[in-house]
C-alpha positions in Angstrom: -10.7 6.3 4.8 -9.6 5.1 1.3 -8.0 1.9 0.5 -4.9 1.8 -1.5 -6.6 0.7 -4.5 -9.0 3.8 -4.4 -6.1 6.2 -4.0 -3.9 4.5 -6.9 -7.2 4.3 -9.1 -8.2 8.0 -8.1 -4.4 9.0 -8.3 -4.8 7.6 -11.9 -7.3 9.2 -13.1 -6.8 12.8 -11.7 -3.4 12.5 -14.0 -5.1 11.1 -17.0 -3.3 8.2 -17.3 -4.4 4.8 -18.5 -3.9 1.7 -17.0 -1.4 0.6 -19.5 0.8 3.6 -19.0 0.6 3.5 -15.3 1.4 -0.9 -16.2 4.1 0.3 -18.0 6.0 2.7 -15.3 5.5 -0.2 -12.8 6.9 -3.1 -15.1 3.6 -4.9 -15.1 0.8 -5.4 -17.1 -3.0 -3.7 -16.9 -4.7 -6.7 -15.6 -1.8 -6.0 -12.6 -2.7 -2.6 -12.0 -6.6 -3.2 -12.4 -6.4 -5.6 -9.8 -4.3 -3.2 -7.2 -6.9 -0.6 -8.0 -9.9 -3.0 -7.1 -7.8 -4.5 -4.0 -7.4 -7.9 -5.4 -4.0 -8.2 -5.6 -1.3 -6.0 -3.3 1.5 -4.2 -4.9 5.1 -5.2 -3.8 7.2 -2.7 -1.8 9.4 -2.2 -4.7 6.0 -1.4 -6.9 4.6 0.9 -4.2 7.7 3.3 -5.0 7.5 3.0 -8.8 3.5 3.8 -8.2 4.4 7.3 -6.4 6.4 8.3 -8.5 4.4 7.7 -11.7 1.1 8.6 -9.9 3.1 11.8 -8.2 1.7 10.8 -5.1 3.7 10.7 -1.7 5.5 7.7 -1.3 5.4 7.8 2.7 1.6 8.2 2.3 1.4 5.5 0.0 3.3 3.0 2.3 1.6 3.5 5.2 -1.7 3.2 3.0 -0.3 0.2 1.9 1.2 -1.2 5.0 -1.9 -0.6 6.7 -4.4 -2.2 3.9 -2.4 -5.1 4.7 -2.6 -5.2 8.4 -6.3 -4.8 8.8 -7.3 -7.3 6.2 -4.8 -9.4 8.3 -7.0 -8.8 11.4 -10.1 -8.5 10.2 -11.1 -11.4 11.9 -9.8 -11.2 15.3 -11.8 -10.2 18.2 -8.3 -9.0 19.7 -6.9 -7.4 16.5 -7.0 -4.4 18.3 -5.0 -5.7 21.2 -2.7 -7.3 19.1 -1.8 -3.8 17.0 -0.8 -2.3 20.5 1.4 -5.1 21.4 3.0 -5.0 17.5 3.5 -1.2 18.3 5.9 -1.3 21.2 7.9 -4.8 19.9 8.1 -2.6 17.2 9.9 0.4 19.3 12.1 -2.7 20.8 13.0 -3.9 17.6 13.6 -0.2 16.2 15.6 0.3 19.2 17.8 -2.8 18.5 18.8 -1.8 15.4 19.5 1.8 15.6 22.4 0.2 18.5 
């Protein structure tokens, strides 16, 4: 499974875009885009949408990659990570039902 950074870099290269071109589309500097690609920094939620548009990627798929990277890095060292994810999934369902009312 590819990381968000790998997806971004591959998409940028396949579109033959320079770092500075992507940076301009996202209102960031080239160093920041490079850090996104290397996994050293995470884009904001807003930047995910801008990156998807600039790189002609599906925004939902990119958001899923972004969120899964974020959760995985937060839980990587936890022994009960998978169990915590199952509990979180149930809590998300409950919260979503409350919001839908």
